[in-house]
NUPA-185992 format. One record per residue: residue in one letter; x, y, z of N, C-alpha, C in turn. Coordinates in steps of 0.05 Angstrom, whole numbers, padded with zeros to 5 digits, always signed. Each point is the difference from the previous one (the first is absolute). Layout:
<lodrens>
aXYZXYZXYZ ...
</lodrens>
This chain:
<lodrens>
m+02191-01586+01288-00018+00023+00042-00016-00022+00000 s+00004+00001+00021-00014-00023+00021-00031+00002+00007 k-00017-00017-00006-00033+00002+00011+00003+00010+00021 l+00013+00000+00021-00007+00016+00019+00009+00040-00001 t+00018+00004-00018+00004+00017-00009-00019+00021-00019 s-00003-00016-00022-00030+00007-00003-00022+00005+00010 q-00009-00018+00017-00026+00005+00011+00003+00032+00027 l+00027-00003-00001+00004+00026+00025+00006+00025-00007 e-00003+00001-00034+00009+00021-00016-00035+00014-00017 i-00011-00032+00011-00035+00007-00008-00011+00014+00009 r+00005-00016+00034-00014+00019+00020+00016+00026+00010 l+00019+00000-00010+00003+00029+00000-00014+00022-00016 q-00001-00006-00030-00008+00003-00025-00034+00010+00014 d-00008-00018+00006-00028-00003+00010+00006+00020+00026 q+00016+00003+00023-00020+00019+00023+00012+00040-00017 v+00021-00005-00007+00003+00025-00020-00016+00005-00013 s-00014-00016-00019-00023+00002-00017-00017+00017+00016 g-00010-00008+00021-00014+00005+00009-00009+00018+00021 a+00031+00007+00010+00004+00023+00012-00007+00023-00012 a+00004-00010-00032+00010+00032-00023-00031+00007-00002 k-00018-00033-00002-00029+00003-00006-00015+00018+00028 r+00011-00014+00025-00015+00020+00004+00012+00029+00008 a+00011+00002-00003+00016+00025+00001-00009+00023-00026 a-00006-00026-00020-00014+00019-00030-00025+00009+00008 q-00006-00015+00024-00039-00004-00002-00003+00027+00021 n+00023+00000+00025-00004+00024+00020+00015+00022-00024 l+00008-00013-00007+00015+00036-00009-00029+00008-00010 g-00016-00006-00026-00027+00005-00014-00012+00004+00013 g-00007-00023+00027-00029+00027+00014+00016+00019+00021 i+00028+00017+00004+00003+00021-00003-00005+00020-00018 t+00008-00014-00022-00006+00018-00022-00028+00008-00003 r-00018-00011+00007-00019+00004-00008-00017+00014+00028 k+00004-00003+00015+00006+00014+00027+00001+00023-00004 l+00025+00004-00018+00007+00027+00001-00006+00026-00017 r-00009-00017-00022-00022+00010-00018-00023+00004+00005 e-00022-00015+00016-00010+00000+00031-00008+00029+00001 m+00034-00007+00020+00003+00039+00016+00004+00024-00023 n+00010-00022-00020+00005+00028-00014-00030+00021-00011 a-00020-00021-00003-00029+00008-00006-00018+00010+00014 t+00014-00009+00025-00022+00007+00020+00005+00041+00007 p+00019+00011+00002+00004+00026-00008-00022+00016-00007 v+00014-00011-00031-00023+00015-00020-00029-00019+00012 s-00013-00015+00008-00028-00005-00010+00001+00026+00032 l+00014-00009+00029-00003+00013+00022-00012+00041-00012 g+00023-00006-00018-00001+00038-00011-00027+00014-00002 t-00013-00036-00024-00019+00012-00019-00026+00000+00009 k+00005-00013+00035-00020-00008+00016-00010+00031+00017 i+00015+00004+00005+00017+00032+00014-00007+00024-00018 q+00005+00004-00030-00008+00013-00018-00028+00011-00004 a-00014-00041+00003-00033+00003+00001-00016+00014+00006 a+00013-00007+00039-00012+00014+00029+00012+00029-00004 m+00009+00007-00002+00011+00029-00001-00029+00013-00031 a+00003-00017-00007-00018+00014-00022-00024+00001+00009 r-00003-00021+00023-00041+00003+00002+00005+00016+00019 n+00019-00002+00023-00003+00022+00018+00006+00029-00002 n+00001+00000-00034+00005+00018-00007-00021+00023-00018 a-00015-00017-00012-00024+00007-00010-00040-00001+00017 a+00019-00028+00028-00022+00015+00021-00001+00022+00014 l+00036+00010+00000+00003+00030+00003-00010+00018-00011 g-00003-00014-00022-00009+00031-00027-00022-00003+00013 q-00020-00026-00006-00026+00008-00008-00009+00015+00041 a+00016-00004+00019-00012+00008+00025+00009+00037+00012 r+00022-00006-00032+00001+00049-00005-00014+00002-00012 l-00007-00014-00019-00025+00010-00022-00033+00003+00019 g+00003-00017+00015-00020-00007+00014-00002+00024+00024 l+00022+00006+00003+00005+00019+00031-00004+00036-00025 v+00007+00001-00029-00003+00019-00014-00030+00005-00001 d-00011-00019-00013-00022+00007-00006-00032+00008+00028 a+00016-00014+00027-00006+00012+00022+00009+00031+00001 m+00006+00017+00013+00020+00012+00004-00013+00018-00040 a-00006-00003-00009-00004+00015-00029-00037-00002+00011 g-00014-00023+00008-00024+00012+00010+00001+00019+00027 v+00019-00006+00014-00001+00021+00025+00014+00021-00012 y+00016+00005-00015-00003+00025+00001-00024+00017-00029 a-00021-00015-00008-00014+00017-00018-00014-00004+00025 l-00002-00023+00002-00037+00011+00036+00006+00028+00010 n+00034-00002+00007+00007+00027+00020-00001+00020-00018 r+00001+00002-00028-00005+00025-00017-00025+00005+00001 t-00017-00031-00007-00035+00016-00008+00001+00006+00023 f+00006-00010+00025-00013+00007+00016+00007+00025+00018 g+00035+00001+00005+00010+00032-00001-00013+00023-00002 a-00004-00013-00044-00017+00031-00003-00027+00007+00005 s-00016-00028+00005-00027+00007+00010-00001+00025+00018 v+00019-00010+00023+00004+00012+00039+00007+00035-00015 k+00021-00006-00017+00011+00031-00005-00022+00013-00022 s-00014-00007-00011-00013+00015-00019-00028+00009+00022 a-00011-00021+00018-00006+00011+00024+00006+00020+00009 g+00015+00001+00014+00015+00022+00005-00006+00023+00000 n+00021-00005-00033-00005+00023-00021-00018+00027+00002 f-00028-00029+00003-00033+00024-00012+00002+00001+00027 q-00001-00008+00019-00015+00000+00022+00015+00033+00018 e+00037+00010-00006+00014+00009-00001-00015+00036-00014 t-00018-00001-00027-00001+00008-00025-00022+00013+00018 m-00014-00021+00003-00038+00011+00016+00012+00023+00020 k+00024-00010+00026-00014+00018+00025+00008+00021-00004 m+00017+00008-00026+00018+00024-00015-00028+00008-00013 v-00014-00016-00014-00027+00020-00010-00013+00011+00027 g+00002-00014+00022-00019+00008+00017+00004+00023+00008 v+00019+00000-00005+00024+00030+00017-00012+00015-00010 l+00028+00000-00033-00014+00016-00020-00027+00021+00006 s-00023-00013-00007-00036-00001+00000-00004+00000+00030 g+00014+00008+00013-00025+00002+00023-00016-00015+00013 a+00014-00028-00013-00039-00015+00005+00002-00014+00028 s-00024-00007+00000+00004-00027+00036-00005-00018-00015 a+00007-00019+00026+00011-00033-00018-00025-00005-00009 d-00022+00008+00006-00024-00019-00016+00006+00011-00027 q+00009+00030-00004+00004+00000-00028+00021-00010-00019 v+00019-00008+00021+00023-00004-00020-00008-00031-00003 a-00007-00014+00021-00022-00023-00006-00014-00002-00041 k-00021+00015+00000-00011+00007-00021+00021+00000-00020 m+00016+00008+00010+00026+00005-00023+00010-00017-00017 a+00002-00013+00030+00023-00030-00016-00016-00016-00008 e-00023+00005+00002-00014-00034-00009-00011+00019-00028 q-00003+00018-00005-00003+00013-00022+00026-00017-00018 a+00015+00010+00004+00027-00003-00013-00007-00029-00005 k+00005-00012+00021+00001-00040-00007-00029+00003-00023 e-00023+00009+00003-00010-00008-00022+00005+00004-00017 l+00001+00024-00007+00017+00000-00030+00035-00014-00010 g+00010-00010+00031+00010-00012-00010-00006-00033-00004 r-00029+00000+00011-00005-00036-00017-00015+00009-00024 t-00006+00017-00003-00028+00009-00030+00014+00008-00030 t+00019+00018-00001+00019+00018-00015+00026-00013+00004 q+00014+00021-00031+00033-00020-00007+00012+00012+00019 f-00002+00014+00019+00018+00019+00010+00001-00023+00037 t+00025-00006+00013-00007-00008+00036-00013+00014+00020 s+00008-00017+00021-00006+00027+00023+00020+00017+00000 n+00012-00007+00001+00038+00010-00005+00006+00021-00012 q-00015-00003-00025-00005+00024-00023-00014+00020+00013 a-00021-00002+00016-00026+00015+00005-00005+00009+00023 a+00022-00010+00017+00013+00010+00035+00009+00037-00017 p+00028-00006-00018+00020+00035+00008-00023+00010-00020 a-00021-00011-00022-00010+00015-00023-00022+00022+00027 q-00007-00020+00023-00006+00020+00018+00010+00005+00021 e+00026-00001+00007+00025+00020+00009-00015+00035-00004 f+00008-00015-00036+00012+00034-00018-00034+00017+00001 l-00015-00013+00004-00027+00019-00002-00008+00006+00033 a+00016+00003+00027+00013+00002+00019+00007+00018+00000 m+00019+00002-00016+00033+00018+00010-00015+00026-00015 a-00015-00008-00018-00010+00032-00023-00025+00005+00021 g-00005-00012+00033-00020+00011+00008-00027-00011+00003 f+00000-00024-00031-00032-00003+00009-00018-00014+00025 k-00006+00000+00017-00029-00020+00017+00008-00022-00002 s-00002-00020+00013-00008-00027-00004-00034+00002-00017 n-00020+00006+00005-00018-00004-00024+00007+00013-00022 q+00015+00025-00015+00003+00005-00021+00032-00021-00005 i+00017-00016+00022+00008-00022-00019-00010-00014-00014 i-00019-00014+00015-00024-00025+00001-00014+00018-00035 g-00002+00017+00007-00018+00009-00027+00017+00013-00030 a+00025+00002+00001+00027+00005-00021-00004-00026-00006 l+00019-00022+00014+00019-00017-00003-00015-00014-00028 p-00031-00014-00002-00009-00010-00029+00006+00006-00016 a+00009+00020+00000+00000+00012-00021+00035+00017-00013 t+00003+00000+00019+00030+00001+00001+00009-00020-00017 l-00004-00040+00004+00005-00011-00005-00010-00006-00031 q-00019+00006-00017-00006-00001-00025+00016+00024-00014 l+00016+00019+00019+00017+00021-00015+00022-00007-00003 a-00002-00009+00019+00038-00017-00004-00007-00035-00020 s-00012-00007+00002-00019-00016-00020+00007+00004-00020 a-00009+00027-00010-00004+00011-00029+00025+00009-00014 a+00018+00015+00030+00025+00004-00011+00025-00020-00007 s-00002-00031+00016+00023-00013+00008+00020+00008+00009 m-00006+00014+00028+00013+00010+00012-00007-00007+00033 d+00021-00006+00021+00006-00005+00022-00038+00006+00015 l-00011-00005+00018-00019+00015+00021+00006+00019+00019 a+00027+00006-00002+00004+00011+00027+00002+00032-00015 n+00015-00008-00027+00008+00012-00016-00027+00016-00017 a-00019-00016+00005-00024+00016-00020-00015+00014+00019 a+00007-00002+00028-00018+00009+00023+00013+00026+00012 d+00031+00008-00013+00011+00022+00011-00013+00003-00025 v-00012+00003-00022+00006+00023-00027-00034+00003+00004 a-00025-00022+00011-00029-00001+00016+00005+00028+00011 s+00018+00011+00023-00012+00000+00033+00008+00038-00013 n+00020-00012-00010+00016+00038-00012-00019+00014-00015 v-00008-00016-00025-00024+00015-00006-00027+00012+00005 l-00009-00025+00025-00029+00018+00009+00002+00015+00018 t+00032+00006+00015+00013+00011+00013+00011+00028-00014 g-00002+00004-00020+00006+00016-00016-00013+00007-00015 y-00024+00000-00005-00025-00001-00016-00024+00007+00017 n+00004-00013+00037-00013+00013+00024-00033-00016-00016 m+00013-00021-00003-00032-00017-00022-00006-00031+00029 t-00016-00006+00003-00004-00019+00021-00005-00031-00013 t+00010-00019+00018+00006-00025-00007-00020-00012-00016 d-00020+00020-00001-00031-00021-00021+00013+00013-00031 e+00016+00018+00000+00003+00006-00029+00036-00007+00004 l+00006-00019+00005+00024-00021-00012-00016-00021-00015 a-00004-00007-00013-00010-00016-00018-00001+00024-00018 h-00029+00020-00001+00010+00023-00021+00018+00005-00014 a+00030+00002+00023+00023+00010-00007+00017-00017-00018 n-00012-00022+00011+00014-00030-00010-00002-00002-00027 d-00019+00017-00010-00028-00002-00029+00023+00004-00011 v+00002+00022+00002+00024+00026-00017+00022-00001-00006 m+00013-00014+00029+00023+00002+00001+00003-00027-00029 v-00001-00030+00012-00002-00013-00024-00003+00017-00023 t-00020+00007-00005-00003+00014-00027+00017+00016-00016 a+00012+00020+00019+00031+00017+00003+00019-00015-00011 f+00002-00022+00013+00030-00018-00007+00007-00019-00018 t-00034-00015-00014+00001-00011-00011-00007+00015-00026 s-00007+00028-00008+00000+00016-00013+00028+00009-00004 a+00020+00006+00009+00012+00020-00003+00038-00018+00005 n+00018+00013-00007+00034-00018-00002+00000+00009+00037 t-00017-00004+00019+00003-00004+00025+00007-00015+00020 n+00000-00014+00014-00015-00019+00025-00008+00022+00011 l-00013-00027+00015-00011+00006+00042+00033+00010+00017 q+00015-00003-00016+00026+00006+00027+00002+00033-00008 d-00002+00005-00024+00004+00027-00013-00029+00022+00007 l-00018-00009-00002-00017+00016+00001-00006-00006+00034 g+00008-00016+00015-00006+00005+00026+00023+00018+00010 v+00022+00002-00008+00018+00022+00008+00004+00029-00009 a-00022+00000-00021+00004+00021-00020-00038+00022+00022 l-00013-00028+00006-00024+00017+00015+00004+00002+00029 k+00027-00012+00007+00014+00007+00038+00001+00024-00001 y+00021+00016-00024+00017+00026-00012-00027+00013-00008 a-00021-00004-00013+00002+00022-00008-00041+00004+00011 g-00017-00031+00014-00029+00005+00006-00002+00017+00022 p+00010+00007+00024-00002+00023+00011-00026+00021-00014 v+00041+00018-00013-00014+00019-00015-00014+00005-00013 a-00002-00017-00019-00022-00001-00032-00019-00002+00016 s-00019-00017+00022-00016-00007+00011-00013+00038+00014 s+00019+00010+00007-00009+00032+00009-00011+00007-00019 a+00033-00004-00018-00019+00030-00023-00027-00010-00012 g-00004-00025-00008-00034-00004+00007+00009-00016-00027 i+00024-00021-00006+00006-00014-00032-00020-00022+00018 s-00014-00012-00020-00023-00034+00026+00029-00022-00009 f+00003-00017+00026+00009-00019-00017+00014-00009-00023 e-00027-00005-00011-00003-00013-00033+00013+00020-00013 e+00003+00020-00009+00006+00020-00010+00044+00000+00009 a-00006+00001+00029+00036-00005+00015+00014-00037-00025 s-00023-00024+00015+00014-00024-00022-00004+00011-00021 a-00014+00008-00019+00010+00006-00030+00016+00021-00004 a+00001+00025+00009+00029+00002-00006+00028-00014+00001 i-00007-00009+00025+00043-00014+00009-00011-00032-00019 a-00030+00010-00010+00002-00030-00022+00011+00010-00029 m+00004+00023-00012+00001+00010-00023+00037+00011-00002 m+00007+00000+00029+00022+00004+00007+00030-00017-00001 g-00026-00021+00000+00026-00029-00006+00005-00007-00013 n-00028+00003-00024+00005-00009-00034+00019+00019-00004 a+00009+00030+00010+00026+00017-00008+00022-00011+00010 g+00008-00032+00018+00011+00003+00015+00009+00015+00014 i-00020+00027+00018+00004+00002+00032-00024-00014+00007 q+00028-00006+00024-00014-00018+00019-00002-00008+00034 g-00003-00021+00015+00003+00012+00026-00007+00029+00016 s+00031-00010+00018-00004+00033+00004+00003+00026-00013 m+00012+00002-00020+00003+00017-00024-00033+00005-00009 a-00011-00018-00003-00019+00009-00004-00021+00016+00019 g-00006-00006+00027-00011-00009+00017+00013+00037+00015 t+00032+00014-00013+00009+00019+00009-00011+00025-00019 g-00007-00009-00029-00007+00007-00025-00038+00016+00016 l-00008-00015+00009-00022-00006-00001-00003+00030+00020 r+00016-00014+00019+00006+00015+00025+00006+00035+00000 g+00013-00001-00013+00007+00033-00010-00014+00009-00021 a-00030-00014-00016-00016+00010-00014-00024+00011+00021 s-00010-00013+00011-00019+00007+00034+00006+00011+00005 t+00028+00010+00009+00005+00025+00019-00012+00020-00010 r+00012+00005-00027+00006+00014-00024-00032+00013+00003 m-00017-00017+00003-00032+00005-00010-00004+00015+00027 l+00009-00015+00027-00011+00013+00019+00007+00021-00001 g+00030+00014+00000+00004+00034+00004+00008+00000-00027 p-00017+00003-00022+00014+00009-00024+00016+00028-00004 t+00023-00002-00005+00012+00030-00010-00012+00024-00010 t+00014+00022-00003-00005+00020-00012-00020-00002-00030 e+00025-00008-00020-00011-00011-00024-00021-00028+00002 m-00004-00010+00020-00017-00025-00020-00028+00013+00012 q+00001+00026+00023-00032+00000+00009-00024+00014-00030 p+00018+00012-00021-00017+00009-00011-00013-00015-00025 a+00025-00038-00002-00020-00019-00015-00011-00017+00010 m+00001+00000+00034-00013-00019+00018-00036+00003-00012 q+00001+00038-00003-00021+00013+00001-00016-00007-00029 n+00000-00006-00008-00003-00006-00024-00026-00030-00011 p-00015+00015-00014-00024-00017+00022+00008-00025-00019 a+00009-00014-00035+00006-00009-00016+00019-00022+00020 l+00023+00001+00021+00006-00018+00017-00002-00005+00028 q-00031+00017+00010+00000-00003+00019-00018-00024+00018 s+00003-00006+00020-00035-00008+00008-00011-00003+00033 t-00020+00007+00007-00006+00007+00027-00004-00028+00018 t+00018-00003+00017+00004-00029+00011-00016+00000+00032 n-00004-00021+00009-00022-00006+00029+00025+00022+00020 t+00015+00008-00003+00014+00020+00022+00006+00030-00021 g-00012+00008-00012+00010+00027-00017+00008+00012-00010 r+00006-00021+00002+00040+00006-00013-00004+00002-00039 c+00014+00029-00012-00001-00008-00024+00025-00013-00010 l-00002-00028-00011+00013-00017-00016-00005-00003-00024 p+00036+00003-00015-00003-00023-00030-00013-00022-00008 m-00010+00009-00024-00008-00034+00011+00016-00019-00017 
</lodrens>
């Protein structure tokens, strides 16, 4: 091989080798770029996911804030709305008390003030005191009688663990049935409390019994104390409520109109006493 040929071959090899090297370098560069390109979507996806997570977290906080705000508005509305509704109910009840009792505007205002004062100073609220006044008004009590009877009615309800309206119903029935005044209600309450705490009965049953028997027993000259004691004794025998009242009323009726067979026995001095009505009644 000639020297010229050898030089040409070396030159060609260098050119080829250079081209190969440059191709290899270019291939390596492309490979790195491809690797970077393959890595870029992962990195971008991660960034997007992170951004979405941050966004969701922010939205979550916003939702929580909105929920808290709505809860606050709801609670405020419940409280304020309940207060407004409660005030409205109180006013409506007092209007009814005025209508039933025939009270003037000034008298209704006095009764409303009493209900509010009792709401501030007792375990009962003004919205409980107002229906109690309404029950008393339905029983025919006038404004001054309602004002006089309500404090004792609260005491009765408290002693019996009864709601105020029902206690007022019992008290009004007792006073009406026995023609007692509101000044006598405190004594009547003491009698009833003694009766239902000493026997197998409660104020509700005692009140029902007195409602059935009271007017007739009173006409027969049976005192309120005696009637309450009789009902209490029947309670111990399991005769309570309307059954006890019906029984006492029947006995009182027979006293008022004794049969032919009963008259000789009732005239027996050992079994009779003269009441302030002049009737002869068995002891």
